ROKOLPA-587450 format. One record per residue (C-alpha): x, y, z; residue number from 1. Coordinates in nm, 2 decimals, padded with zeros to 4 digits. Layout:
// residues N
r u: X v: Y w: Z num: NUM;
...
***
This chain:
// residues 259
r u: 01.50 v: -00.45 w: 03.88 num: 1;
r u: 01.43 v: -00.74 w: 03.70 num: 2;
r u: 01.37 v: -00.58 w: 03.39 num: 3;
r u: 01.73 v: -00.42 w: 03.42 num: 4;
r u: 01.88 v: -00.75 w: 03.44 num: 5;
r u: 01.69 v: -00.90 w: 03.15 num: 6;
r u: 01.80 v: -00.61 w: 02.93 num: 7;
r u: 02.16 v: -00.61 w: 03.08 num: 8;
r u: 02.17 v: -00.99 w: 02.98 num: 9;
r u: 01.99 v: -00.95 w: 02.62 num: 10;
r u: 02.27 v: -00.60 w: 02.59 num: 11;
r u: 02.59 v: -00.87 w: 02.67 num: 12;
r u: 02.47 v: -01.17 w: 02.50 num: 13;
r u: 02.34 v: -01.14 w: 02.15 num: 14;
r u: 01.97 v: -01.31 w: 02.22 num: 15;
r u: 01.80 v: -01.45 w: 01.93 num: 16;
r u: 01.38 v: -01.47 w: 01.85 num: 17;
r u: 01.26 v: -01.81 w: 01.99 num: 18;
r u: 01.07 v: -01.87 w: 01.69 num: 19;
r u: 01.24 v: -01.74 w: 01.38 num: 20;
r u: 01.61 v: -01.73 w: 01.52 num: 21;
r u: 01.71 v: -01.38 w: 01.38 num: 22;
r u: 01.88 v: -01.12 w: 01.62 num: 23;
r u: 01.74 v: -00.94 w: 01.84 num: 24;
r u: 01.77 v: -00.55 w: 01.86 num: 25;
r u: 01.80 v: -00.38 w: 02.21 num: 26;
r u: 01.76 v: -00.02 w: 02.24 num: 27;
r u: 01.97 v: 00.05 w: 02.57 num: 28;
r u: 01.91 v: 00.41 w: 02.54 num: 29;
r u: 01.53 v: 00.38 w: 02.49 num: 30;
r u: 01.58 v: 00.16 w: 02.81 num: 31;
r u: 01.78 v: 00.37 w: 03.01 num: 32;
r u: 01.53 v: 00.68 w: 02.96 num: 33;
r u: 01.23 v: 00.50 w: 03.04 num: 34;
r u: 01.26 v: 00.09 w: 03.16 num: 35;
r u: 00.89 v: 00.09 w: 03.23 num: 36;
r u: 00.81 v: 00.22 w: 02.87 num: 37;
r u: 01.04 v: 00.01 w: 02.74 num: 38;
r u: 00.92 v: -00.31 w: 02.87 num: 39;
r u: 00.55 v: -00.22 w: 02.76 num: 40;
r u: 00.65 v: -00.22 w: 02.41 num: 41;
r u: 00.95 v: -00.45 w: 02.39 num: 42;
r u: 00.99 v: -00.81 w: 02.40 num: 43;
r u: 01.31 v: -01.00 w: 02.52 num: 44;
r u: 01.28 v: -01.38 w: 02.33 num: 45;
r u: 01.03 v: -01.26 w: 02.03 num: 46;
r u: 01.11 v: -01.01 w: 01.78 num: 47;
r u: 00.80 v: -00.79 w: 01.67 num: 48;
r u: 00.75 v: -00.97 w: 01.36 num: 49;
r u: 00.70 v: -01.27 w: 01.50 num: 50;
r u: 00.49 v: -01.13 w: 01.84 num: 51;
r u: 00.26 v: -00.98 w: 01.62 num: 52;
r u: 00.19 v: -01.30 w: 01.43 num: 53;
r u: 00.09 v: -01.47 w: 01.70 num: 54;
r u: -00.12 v: -01.19 w: 01.84 num: 55;
r u: -00.28 v: -01.29 w: 01.54 num: 56;
r u: -00.36 v: -01.66 w: 01.65 num: 57;
r u: -00.72 v: -01.74 w: 01.73 num: 58;
r u: -00.80 v: -01.79 w: 02.09 num: 59;
r u: -01.04 v: -02.03 w: 02.30 num: 60;
r u: -01.29 v: -01.97 w: 02.59 num: 61;
r u: -01.50 v: -02.30 w: 02.63 num: 62;
r u: -01.64 v: -02.51 w: 02.92 num: 63;
r u: -01.44 v: -02.84 w: 03.01 num: 64;
r u: -01.67 v: -03.08 w: 03.14 num: 65;
r u: -01.49 v: -03.42 w: 03.16 num: 66;
r u: -01.70 v: -03.74 w: 03.30 num: 67;
r u: -01.71 v: -03.77 w: 03.65 num: 68;
r u: -01.53 v: -03.42 w: 03.70 num: 69;
r u: -01.62 v: -03.07 w: 03.80 num: 70;
r u: -01.69 v: -02.84 w: 03.48 num: 71;
r u: -01.50 v: -02.52 w: 03.46 num: 72;
r u: -01.46 v: -02.21 w: 03.21 num: 73;
r u: -01.13 v: -02.25 w: 03.06 num: 74;
r u: -00.98 v: -01.94 w: 02.87 num: 75;
r u: -00.66 v: -02.04 w: 02.66 num: 76;
r u: -00.48 v: -01.79 w: 02.42 num: 77;
r u: -00.27 v: -01.96 w: 02.16 num: 78;
r u: -00.34 v: -02.29 w: 01.93 num: 79;
r u: -00.01 v: -02.55 w: 02.04 num: 80;
r u: 00.15 v: -02.55 w: 01.75 num: 81;
r u: 00.47 v: -02.41 w: 01.51 num: 82;
r u: 00.71 v: -02.20 w: 01.70 num: 83;
r u: 00.48 v: -02.19 w: 01.99 num: 84;
r u: 00.57 v: -02.59 w: 02.08 num: 85;
r u: 00.98 v: -02.56 w: 02.09 num: 86;
r u: 00.93 v: -02.24 w: 02.31 num: 87;
r u: 00.73 v: -02.41 w: 02.57 num: 88;
r u: 00.96 v: -02.71 w: 02.54 num: 89;
r u: 01.29 v: -02.46 w: 02.55 num: 90;
r u: 01.09 v: -02.33 w: 02.90 num: 91;
r u: 01.00 v: -02.64 w: 03.03 num: 92;
r u: 01.29 v: -02.85 w: 02.96 num: 93;
r u: 01.58 v: -02.62 w: 02.89 num: 94;
r u: 01.55 v: -02.36 w: 03.14 num: 95;
r u: 01.48 v: -02.12 w: 02.89 num: 96;
r u: 01.30 v: -01.90 w: 03.15 num: 97;
r u: 01.35 v: -01.57 w: 02.97 num: 98;
r u: 01.07 v: -01.67 w: 02.76 num: 99;
r u: 00.82 v: -01.64 w: 03.04 num: 100;
r u: 00.79 v: -01.21 w: 03.06 num: 101;
r u: 00.68 v: -01.27 w: 02.66 num: 102;
r u: 00.49 v: -01.53 w: 02.73 num: 103;
r u: 00.28 v: -01.36 w: 03.06 num: 104;
r u: 00.19 v: -01.13 w: 02.75 num: 105;
r u: -00.07 v: -01.37 w: 02.59 num: 106;
r u: -00.17 v: -01.50 w: 02.92 num: 107;
r u: -00.28 v: -01.19 w: 03.03 num: 108;
r u: -00.50 v: -01.17 w: 02.76 num: 109;
r u: -00.62 v: -01.52 w: 02.80 num: 110;
r u: -00.74 v: -01.34 w: 03.20 num: 111;
r u: -00.90 v: -01.07 w: 03.02 num: 112;
r u: -01.07 v: -01.32 w: 02.78 num: 113;
r u: -01.20 v: -01.50 w: 03.07 num: 114;
r u: -01.31 v: -01.15 w: 03.22 num: 115;
r u: -01.59 v: -01.17 w: 03.02 num: 116;
r u: -01.74 v: -01.46 w: 03.19 num: 117;
r u: -01.62 v: -01.43 w: 03.56 num: 118;
r u: -01.50 v: -01.15 w: 03.79 num: 119;
r u: -01.14 v: -01.23 w: 03.79 num: 120;
r u: -01.04 v: -00.91 w: 04.02 num: 121;
r u: -01.26 v: -01.13 w: 04.32 num: 122;
r u: -01.02 v: -01.40 w: 04.26 num: 123;
r u: -00.69 v: -01.62 w: 04.34 num: 124;
r u: -00.44 v: -01.72 w: 04.08 num: 125;
r u: -00.34 v: -02.07 w: 04.17 num: 126;
r u: -00.09 v: -02.27 w: 03.93 num: 127;
r u: -00.12 v: -02.63 w: 03.87 num: 128;
r u: 00.14 v: -02.77 w: 04.11 num: 129;
r u: 00.43 v: -02.98 w: 04.00 num: 130;
r u: 00.49 v: -03.31 w: 04.23 num: 131;
r u: 00.78 v: -03.23 w: 04.42 num: 132;
r u: 01.02 v: -03.45 w: 04.27 num: 133;
r u: 00.96 v: -03.31 w: 03.96 num: 134;
r u: 01.01 v: -02.94 w: 04.08 num: 135;
r u: 01.34 v: -03.05 w: 04.24 num: 136;
r u: 01.47 v: -03.19 w: 03.90 num: 137;
r u: 01.36 v: -02.92 w: 03.70 num: 138;
r u: 01.41 v: -02.63 w: 03.91 num: 139;
r u: 01.09 v: -02.44 w: 03.91 num: 140;
r u: 00.71 v: -02.47 w: 03.79 num: 141;
r u: 00.67 v: -02.30 w: 03.47 num: 142;
r u: 00.28 v: -02.23 w: 03.58 num: 143;
r u: 00.39 v: -02.09 w: 03.86 num: 144;
r u: 00.64 v: -01.82 w: 03.67 num: 145;
r u: 00.37 v: -01.74 w: 03.47 num: 146;
r u: 00.14 v: -01.66 w: 03.70 num: 147;
r u: 00.33 v: -01.46 w: 03.91 num: 148;
r u: 00.37 v: -01.24 w: 03.60 num: 149;
r u: 00.02 v: -01.21 w: 03.55 num: 150;
r u: -00.07 v: -01.14 w: 03.89 num: 151;
r u: 00.15 v: -00.86 w: 03.91 num: 152;
r u: 00.07 v: -00.70 w: 03.61 num: 153;
r u: -00.29 v: -00.70 w: 03.69 num: 154;
r u: -00.25 v: -00.67 w: 04.06 num: 155;
r u: -00.42 v: -01.01 w: 04.15 num: 156;
r u: -00.39 v: -01.20 w: 04.45 num: 157;
r u: -00.16 v: -01.56 w: 04.36 num: 158;
r u: -00.15 v: -01.83 w: 04.66 num: 159;
r u: 00.05 v: -02.19 w: 04.59 num: 160;
r u: -00.06 v: -02.31 w: 04.93 num: 161;
r u: -00.44 v: -02.41 w: 04.79 num: 162;
r u: -00.34 v: -02.69 w: 04.59 num: 163;
r u: -00.06 v: -02.99 w: 04.58 num: 164;
r u: 00.02 v: -03.25 w: 04.39 num: 165;
r u: 00.04 v: -03.55 w: 04.59 num: 166;
r u: 00.22 v: -03.82 w: 04.36 num: 167;
r u: 00.42 v: -03.81 w: 03.99 num: 168;
r u: 00.19 v: -03.84 w: 03.73 num: 169;
r u: 00.29 v: -03.89 w: 03.30 num: 170;
r u: 00.31 v: -03.58 w: 03.06 num: 171;
r u: -00.07 v: -03.56 w: 02.96 num: 172;
r u: -00.06 v: -03.51 w: 02.62 num: 173;
r u: 00.14 v: -03.84 w: 02.55 num: 174;
r u: -00.15 v: -04.02 w: 02.68 num: 175;
r u: -00.52 v: -04.14 w: 02.56 num: 176;
r u: -00.84 v: -04.01 w: 02.63 num: 177;
r u: -00.92 v: -04.27 w: 02.92 num: 178;
r u: -00.56 v: -04.25 w: 03.04 num: 179;
r u: -00.52 v: -03.90 w: 03.10 num: 180;
r u: -00.83 v: -03.91 w: 03.34 num: 181;
r u: -00.67 v: -04.21 w: 03.52 num: 182;
r u: -00.37 v: -04.01 w: 03.52 num: 183;
r u: -00.44 v: -03.74 w: 03.75 num: 184;
r u: -00.75 v: -03.96 w: 03.93 num: 185;
r u: -00.64 v: -03.83 w: 04.31 num: 186;
r u: -00.35 v: -03.68 w: 04.19 num: 187;
r u: -00.44 v: -03.37 w: 04.35 num: 188;
r u: -00.52 v: -03.26 w: 04.74 num: 189;
r u: -00.65 v: -02.90 w: 04.82 num: 190;
r u: -00.60 v: -02.74 w: 05.19 num: 191;
r u: -00.95 v: -02.66 w: 05.32 num: 192;
r u: -00.82 v: -02.35 w: 05.54 num: 193;
r u: -00.71 v: -02.18 w: 05.22 num: 194;
r u: -00.96 v: -02.31 w: 04.98 num: 195;
r u: -01.26 v: -02.28 w: 05.17 num: 196;
r u: -01.46 v: -01.94 w: 05.02 num: 197;
r u: -01.20 v: -01.85 w: 04.77 num: 198;
r u: -01.29 v: -01.81 w: 04.37 num: 199;
r u: -01.01 v: -01.94 w: 04.19 num: 200;
r u: -00.89 v: -01.95 w: 03.90 num: 201;
r u: -00.65 v: -02.21 w: 03.79 num: 202;
r u: -00.33 v: -02.14 w: 03.57 num: 203;
r u: -00.17 v: -02.40 w: 03.31 num: 204;
r u: 00.07 v: -02.36 w: 03.02 num: 205;
r u: -00.15 v: -02.60 w: 02.81 num: 206;
r u: -00.50 v: -02.73 w: 02.79 num: 207;
r u: -00.49 v: -03.09 w: 02.65 num: 208;
r u: -00.83 v: -03.33 w: 02.72 num: 209;
r u: -00.86 v: -03.06 w: 03.01 num: 210;
r u: -00.87 v: -03.35 w: 03.27 num: 211;
r u: -00.57 v: -03.23 w: 03.50 num: 212;
r u: -00.76 v: -02.91 w: 03.49 num: 213;
r u: -01.07 v: -03.07 w: 03.62 num: 214;
r u: -00.93 v: -03.32 w: 03.90 num: 215;
r u: -00.78 v: -02.98 w: 04.05 num: 216;
r u: -01.15 v: -02.80 w: 04.01 num: 217;
r u: -01.32 v: -03.08 w: 04.18 num: 218;
r u: -01.05 v: -03.14 w: 04.48 num: 219;
r u: -01.09 v: -02.76 w: 04.50 num: 220;
r u: -01.45 v: -02.73 w: 04.52 num: 221;
r u: -01.47 v: -03.04 w: 04.79 num: 222;
r u: -01.27 v: -02.85 w: 04.98 num: 223;
r u: -01.47 v: -02.52 w: 05.01 num: 224;
r u: -01.41 v: -02.32 w: 04.71 num: 225;
r u: -01.71 v: -02.15 w: 04.57 num: 226;
r u: -01.57 v: -02.12 w: 04.20 num: 227;
r u: -01.29 v: -02.25 w: 03.99 num: 228;
r u: -01.20 v: -02.16 w: 03.65 num: 229;
r u: -00.87 v: -02.16 w: 03.45 num: 230;
r u: -00.67 v: -01.97 w: 03.20 num: 231;
r u: -00.38 v: -02.10 w: 02.97 num: 232;
r u: -00.14 v: -02.04 w: 02.80 num: 233;
r u: -00.20 v: -02.26 w: 02.50 num: 234;
r u: -00.48 v: -02.53 w: 02.39 num: 235;
r u: -00.38 v: -02.84 w: 02.20 num: 236;
r u: -00.43 v: -02.96 w: 01.83 num: 237;
r u: -00.50 v: -03.30 w: 01.75 num: 238;
r u: -00.45 v: -03.45 w: 01.38 num: 239;
r u: -00.76 v: -03.62 w: 01.25 num: 240;
r u: -00.83 v: -03.73 w: 00.85 num: 241;
r u: -00.54 v: -03.53 w: 00.76 num: 242;
r u: -00.66 v: -03.18 w: 00.87 num: 243;
r u: -00.60 v: -03.01 w: 01.24 num: 244;
r u: -00.87 v: -02.97 w: 01.45 num: 245;
r u: -00.92 v: -02.80 w: 01.76 num: 246;
r u: -00.92 v: -02.89 w: 02.13 num: 247;
r u: -01.32 v: -02.88 w: 02.09 num: 248;
r u: -01.28 v: -03.25 w: 01.94 num: 249;
r u: -01.11 v: -03.35 w: 02.21 num: 250;
r u: -01.30 v: -03.51 w: 02.54 num: 251;
r u: -01.40 v: -03.15 w: 02.65 num: 252;
r u: -01.80 v: -03.00 w: 02.56 num: 253;
r u: -01.74 v: -02.68 w: 02.41 num: 254;
r u: -01.88 v: -02.36 w: 02.37 num: 255;
r u: -01.80 v: -02.18 w: 02.09 num: 256;
r u: -01.57 v: -01.89 w: 02.08 num: 257;
r u: -01.68 v: -01.54 w: 02.18 num: 258;
r u: -01.44 v: -01.38 w: 01.94 num: 259;
***
Protein backbone atom coordinates (compact mmCIF):
# COMPACT_ATOMS: atom_id res chain seq x y z
CA UNK A 1 0.00 0.00 0.00
CA UNK A 2 2.82 2.41 0.89
CA UNK A 3 4.57 1.63 -2.39
CA UNK A 4 1.36 2.45 -4.30
CA UNK A 5 0.96 5.77 -2.47
CA UNK A 6 4.59 6.66 -3.14
CA UNK A 7 4.43 6.01 -6.84
CA UNK A 8 1.10 7.81 -7.25
CA UNK A 9 2.59 10.80 -5.45
CA UNK A 10 5.54 10.72 -7.84
CA UNK A 11 3.26 10.44 -10.85
CA UNK A 12 0.94 13.27 -9.84
CA UNK A 13 3.63 15.63 -8.50
CA UNK A 14 6.79 15.73 -10.59
CA UNK A 15 9.60 14.90 -8.17
CA UNK A 16 13.21 15.92 -8.62
CA UNK A 17 16.31 13.99 -7.64
CA UNK A 18 17.32 15.29 -4.22
CA UNK A 19 21.00 15.27 -5.24
CA UNK A 20 21.15 16.71 -8.78
CA UNK A 21 17.65 18.25 -9.00
CA UNK A 22 16.91 16.56 -12.33
CA UNK A 23 13.33 15.40 -12.95
CA UNK A 24 12.72 11.79 -11.96
CA UNK A 25 11.20 9.54 -14.60
CA UNK A 26 8.44 7.25 -13.34
CA UNK A 27 7.60 3.97 -15.08
CA UNK A 28 3.92 3.64 -14.15
CA UNK A 29 3.40 0.66 -16.45
CA UNK A 30 6.27 -1.19 -14.80
CA UNK A 31 4.90 -0.40 -11.36
CA UNK A 32 1.38 -1.56 -12.18
CA UNK A 33 2.65 -4.80 -13.70
CA UNK A 34 4.93 -5.69 -10.75
CA UNK A 35 4.91 -3.29 -7.75
CA UNK A 36 7.31 -5.39 -5.68
CA UNK A 37 9.90 -5.61 -8.46
CA UNK A 38 9.46 -1.91 -9.22
CA UNK A 39 10.35 -0.98 -5.64
CA UNK A 40 13.45 -3.18 -5.80
CA UNK A 41 14.90 -1.50 -8.90
CA UNK A 42 13.58 2.07 -8.67
CA UNK A 43 14.18 4.96 -6.29
CA UNK A 44 11.64 7.56 -5.17
CA UNK A 45 13.93 10.53 -4.62
CA UNK A 46 17.28 9.75 -6.28
CA UNK A 47 18.01 9.30 -9.97
CA UNK A 48 19.98 6.21 -10.99
CA UNK A 49 23.15 8.21 -11.62
CA UNK A 50 23.21 9.85 -8.18
CA UNK A 51 22.22 6.64 -6.41
CA UNK A 52 25.08 4.72 -7.98
CA UNK A 53 27.52 7.53 -7.18
CA UNK A 54 26.56 7.16 -3.52
CA UNK A 55 26.95 3.39 -3.85
CA UNK A 56 30.63 3.97 -4.68
CA UNK A 57 31.27 5.91 -1.45
CA UNK A 58 33.32 4.07 1.21
CA UNK A 59 31.57 2.47 4.15
CA UNK A 60 33.01 2.30 7.66
CA UNK A 61 33.16 -0.40 10.33
CA UNK A 62 34.85 0.70 13.55
CA UNK A 63 34.99 0.43 17.31
CA UNK A 64 33.82 3.58 19.07
CA UNK A 65 35.44 3.92 22.49
CA UNK A 66 34.71 7.14 24.37
CA UNK A 67 36.41 7.35 27.76
CA UNK A 68 34.10 6.44 30.62
CA UNK A 69 31.43 5.04 28.28
CA UNK A 70 30.68 1.61 26.90
CA UNK A 71 32.63 0.75 23.71
CA UNK A 72 30.67 -0.58 20.74
CA UNK A 73 31.04 -1.61 17.11
CA UNK A 74 29.47 0.86 14.68
CA UNK A 75 28.83 0.28 10.98
CA UNK A 76 28.21 3.45 8.95
CA UNK A 77 27.46 3.46 5.25
CA UNK A 78 28.17 6.91 3.76
CA UNK A 79 30.43 9.91 4.48
CA UNK A 80 28.41 12.90 5.67
CA UNK A 81 29.31 15.16 2.77
CA UNK A 82 28.04 16.63 -0.48
CA UNK A 83 24.37 16.09 -1.44
CA UNK A 84 23.80 13.64 1.42
CA UNK A 85 24.10 16.48 3.96
CA UNK A 86 21.31 18.37 2.22
CA UNK A 87 19.14 15.26 1.91
CA UNK A 88 19.40 14.49 5.64
CA UNK A 89 18.81 18.15 6.49
CA UNK A 90 15.64 18.29 4.41
CA UNK A 91 14.43 15.05 5.99
CA UNK A 92 14.92 16.32 9.53
CA UNK A 93 13.93 19.95 9.17
CA UNK A 94 11.74 20.19 6.04
CA UNK A 95 9.68 17.03 6.64
CA UNK A 96 10.88 15.41 3.39
CA UNK A 97 9.98 11.90 4.52
CA UNK A 98 9.82 10.54 0.99
CA UNK A 99 13.63 10.21 1.08
CA UNK A 100 13.48 7.61 3.87
CA UNK A 101 12.86 4.69 1.52
CA UNK A 102 15.95 5.43 -0.57
CA UNK A 103 18.17 6.24 2.42
CA UNK A 104 17.12 3.04 4.16
CA UNK A 105 18.67 1.05 1.30
CA UNK A 106 22.07 2.40 2.34
CA UNK A 107 21.33 1.79 6.03
CA UNK A 108 20.52 -1.81 5.11
CA UNK A 109 24.01 -2.06 3.64
CA UNK A 110 25.42 -0.86 6.97
CA UNK A 111 23.49 -3.66 8.68
CA UNK A 112 25.03 -6.14 6.27
CA UNK A 113 28.50 -4.78 7.11
CA UNK A 114 27.75 -5.15 10.82
CA UNK A 115 26.76 -8.74 10.11
CA UNK A 116 30.45 -9.47 9.51
CA UNK A 117 30.98 -9.01 13.25
CA UNK A 118 27.55 -9.52 14.88
CA UNK A 119 24.75 -12.08 14.52
CA UNK A 120 22.21 -9.44 13.53
CA UNK A 121 19.25 -11.82 13.27
CA UNK A 122 19.48 -12.38 17.05
CA UNK A 123 19.34 -8.65 17.75
CA UNK A 124 16.69 -6.00 18.33
CA UNK A 125 16.84 -2.71 16.43
CA UNK A 126 16.51 0.27 18.77
CA UNK A 127 16.38 3.74 17.17
CA UNK A 128 18.16 6.46 19.15
CA UNK A 129 15.22 8.37 20.68
CA UNK A 130 14.47 12.07 20.46
CA UNK A 131 13.31 13.99 23.50
CA UNK A 132 9.53 14.08 23.47
CA UNK A 133 9.43 17.87 23.01
CA UNK A 134 11.63 17.68 19.90
CA UNK A 135 9.67 14.75 18.51
CA UNK A 136 6.40 16.67 18.87
CA UNK A 137 7.93 19.72 17.19
CA UNK A 138 9.41 17.70 14.31
CA UNK A 139 6.52 15.27 14.06
CA UNK A 140 8.71 12.16 13.80
CA UNK A 141 12.03 10.59 14.75
CA UNK A 142 14.13 10.14 11.60
CA UNK A 143 16.10 7.28 13.20
CA UNK A 144 12.85 5.44 13.91
CA UNK A 145 11.60 5.93 10.32
CA UNK A 146 14.86 4.51 8.94
CA UNK A 147 14.91 1.65 11.46
CA UNK A 148 11.35 0.65 10.57
CA UNK A 149 12.25 0.29 6.89
CA UNK A 150 15.37 -1.76 7.68
CA UNK A 151 13.50 -3.98 10.16
CA UNK A 152 10.82 -4.72 7.56
CA UNK A 153 13.34 -5.41 4.81
CA UNK A 154 15.43 -7.81 6.93
CA UNK A 155 12.64 -9.24 9.10
CA UNK A 156 14.33 -8.08 12.31
CA UNK A 157 12.46 -7.04 15.43
CA UNK A 158 12.35 -3.33 16.33
CA UNK A 159 11.44 -2.04 19.79
CA UNK A 160 11.24 1.62 20.84
CA UNK A 161 10.44 0.79 24.48
CA UNK A 162 14.00 -0.09 25.48
CA UNK A 163 15.36 3.44 25.50
CA UNK A 164 14.13 6.97 26.24
CA UNK A 165 15.78 10.38 26.14
CA UNK A 166 15.10 11.92 29.53
CA UNK A 167 16.18 15.49 28.79
CA UNK A 168 16.66 17.67 25.69
CA UNK A 169 20.18 17.96 24.29
CA UNK A 170 21.94 20.23 21.79
CA UNK A 171 22.84 19.00 18.31
CA UNK A 172 26.09 17.04 18.66
CA UNK A 173 27.89 18.08 15.47
CA UNK A 174 27.84 21.72 16.61
CA UNK A 175 29.80 20.94 19.79
CA UNK A 176 33.44 20.30 20.66
CA UNK A 177 34.92 17.04 21.93
CA UNK A 178 34.34 17.44 25.66
CA UNK A 179 31.03 19.25 25.21
CA UNK A 180 29.66 16.31 23.24
CA UNK A 181 30.22 13.95 26.15
CA UNK A 182 28.72 16.39 28.65
CA UNK A 183 25.79 17.07 26.35
CA UNK A 184 24.57 13.44 26.39
CA UNK A 185 25.74 12.45 29.87
CA UNK A 186 22.73 11.07 31.69
CA UNK A 187 20.43 12.00 28.79
CA UNK A 188 19.16 8.45 28.19
CA UNK A 189 17.40 5.87 30.34
CA UNK A 190 16.87 2.20 29.49
CA UNK A 191 13.89 0.16 30.65
CA UNK A 192 15.29 -2.93 32.39
CA UNK A 193 12.20 -5.08 31.78
CA UNK A 194 12.75 -4.72 28.02
CA UNK A 195 16.55 -4.41 27.88
CA UNK A 196 17.50 -7.32 30.14
CA UNK A 197 18.94 -10.20 28.15
CA UNK A 198 18.68 -8.36 24.83
CA UNK A 199 21.22 -8.06 22.04
CA UNK A 200 20.72 -4.51 20.78
CA UNK A 201 21.58 -2.72 17.55
CA UNK A 202 21.19 1.02 17.92
CA UNK A 203 20.08 2.94 14.83
CA UNK A 204 20.87 6.59 14.09
CA UNK A 205 21.23 8.82 11.06
CA UNK A 206 24.70 10.24 11.79
CA UNK A 207 27.85 9.23 13.68
CA UNK A 208 29.95 12.17 14.86
CA UNK A 209 32.10 11.50 17.93
CA UNK A 210 30.08 8.46 18.95
CA UNK A 211 29.23 10.01 22.34
CA UNK A 212 25.47 9.64 21.79
CA UNK A 213 25.73 5.98 20.85
CA UNK A 214 28.15 5.29 23.71
CA UNK A 215 25.81 6.96 26.20
CA UNK A 216 22.92 4.84 24.94
CA UNK A 217 25.05 1.68 25.10
CA UNK A 218 26.13 2.42 28.66
CA UNK A 219 22.59 2.72 30.04
CA UNK A 220 21.44 -0.35 28.08
CA UNK A 221 24.24 -2.55 29.44
CA UNK A 222 23.71 -1.14 32.94
CA UNK A 223 20.12 -2.33 32.64
CA UNK A 224 20.88 -5.86 31.53
CA UNK A 225 21.46 -5.75 27.77
CA UNK A 226 23.90 -8.51 26.83
CA UNK A 227 25.47 -6.66 23.90
CA UNK A 228 25.12 -3.35 22.07
CA UNK A 229 26.33 -2.42 18.60
CA UNK A 230 25.09 0.24 16.17
CA UNK A 231 24.42 1.19 12.57
CA UNK A 232 24.24 4.71 11.16
CA UNK A 233 23.43 6.01 7.72
CA UNK A 234 26.35 8.45 7.67
CA UNK A 235 29.64 9.19 9.41
CA UNK A 236 30.99 12.69 9.94
CA UNK A 237 34.10 14.16 8.39
CA UNK A 238 36.17 17.03 9.76
CA UNK A 239 38.51 19.48 8.09
CA UNK A 240 42.06 19.61 9.38
CA UNK A 241 45.02 21.32 7.75
CA UNK A 242 42.99 21.98 4.61
CA UNK A 243 42.28 18.27 4.09
CA UNK A 244 39.19 16.21 4.76
CA UNK A 245 39.66 13.46 7.29
CA UNK A 246 37.35 10.64 8.29
CA UNK A 247 35.64 10.20 11.62
CA UNK A 248 38.46 7.95 12.82
CA UNK A 249 40.39 11.16 13.61
CA UNK A 250 37.72 12.25 16.09
CA UNK A 251 37.59 11.05 19.66
CA UNK A 252 37.06 7.39 18.72
CA UNK A 253 39.34 4.41 18.78
CA UNK A 254 38.95 2.77 15.39
CA UNK A 255 39.70 -0.42 13.56
CA UNK A 256 40.50 -0.46 9.86
CA UNK A 257 37.65 -0.76 7.39
CA UNK A 258 36.96 -4.32 6.40
CA UNK A 259 36.23 -3.43 2.79
